[in-house]
Wavefront OBJ file of the C-alpha trace (Angstrom):
o trace
v 164.129 56.909 82.417
v 161.288 59.271 82.511
v 157.700 58.582 81.190
v 156.836 60.392 78.102
v 153.501 61.924 77.725
v 152.562 60.320 74.406
v 148.972 60.913 72.840
v 146.805 58.034 72.365
v 147.461 58.395 68.551
v 151.295 58.371 69.242
v 150.948 55.089 71.478
v 148.954 53.498 68.668
v 151.679 54.411 66.284
v 154.325 52.903 68.715
v 152.267 49.802 68.929
v 151.482 49.022 65.381
v 155.002 49.430 64.426
v 156.229 46.888 67.252
v 153.211 44.693 66.107
v 154.394 44.676 62.363
v 157.861 44.158 63.385
v 157.109 41.127 65.421
v 155.373 39.810 62.173
v 158.645 40.601 60.331
v 156.920 42.967 58.391
v 157.911 46.714 57.532
v 154.946 48.795 56.703
v 156.390 51.874 55.510
v 153.439 54.061 56.610
v 153.671 52.737 60.148
v 157.484 53.229 60.153
v 157.192 56.893 58.911
v 154.664 57.462 61.613
v 156.869 55.864 64.074
v 159.729 58.313 63.005
v 157.394 61.367 63.360
v 156.313 60.297 66.901
v 160.000 59.827 67.956
v 160.840 63.198 66.478
v 158.044 64.890 68.079
v 159.620 63.861 71.584
v 163.270 64.529 70.506
v 164.125 60.933 70.255
v 165.493 60.855 67.120
v 167.918 62.969 64.851
v 168.185 63.191 61.138
v 164.639 62.442 60.420
v 164.719 62.632 56.531
v 167.538 60.304 56.401
v 165.369 57.883 58.286
v 162.528 58.289 56.140
v 164.794 58.067 52.970
v 165.743 54.641 54.406
v 162.547 53.494 55.275
v 161.341 54.288 51.601
v 164.367 52.556 50.111
v 163.960 49.424 52.391
v 167.524 49.975 53.534
v 168.911 46.776 55.242
v 168.363 46.398 59.070
v 165.898 49.532 59.314
v 163.411 47.711 61.296
v 165.633 46.726 63.672
v 167.282 50.140 63.971
v 163.868 51.834 64.481
v 163.303 49.218 67.362
v 166.487 50.230 68.980
v 165.472 53.885 69.042
v 162.106 52.977 70.690
v 163.898 50.680 73.346
v 166.419 53.560 74.010
v 163.873 56.283 74.282
v 160.832 54.498 75.896
v 160.976 52.702 79.371
v 160.338 48.980 79.312
v 157.316 49.800 81.614
v 155.765 52.232 79.403
v 156.523 50.054 76.514
v 154.415 47.181 78.192
v 151.500 49.626 79.006
v 151.543 50.887 75.490
v 151.301 47.405 74.058
v 148.637 46.377 76.597
v 146.594 49.306 75.715
v 147.060 48.634 72.121
v 146.047 44.889 72.177
v 143.181 45.655 74.563
v 141.329 47.766 72.078
l 1 2 3 4 5 6 7 8 9 10 11 12 13 14 15 16 17 18 19 20 21 22 23 24 25 26 27 28 29 30 31 32 33 34 35 36 37 38 39 40 41 42 43 44 45 46 47 48 49 50 51 52 53 54 55 56 57 58 59 60 61 62 63 64 65 66 67 68 69 70 71 72 73 74 75 76 77 78 79 80 81 82 83 84 85 86 87 88
């Protein structure tokens, strides 16, 4: 899996979503930022549908978004993003 050139803002959006997910909290604004980041890097399709599901608190939306992250971003890169986030 290739390393994706995320901006600092995008890396923060990913880490904030993961942090919220680990706390078992769906913060809609974080989820929508994540969808936008994934869309910017062609890692998601049907953005409008995802955003609608977030707004409607659809069951399992949090888990589905996490799966998209782990399918599109390498584990090594994800560890780096989280380390950078928690370091700040």
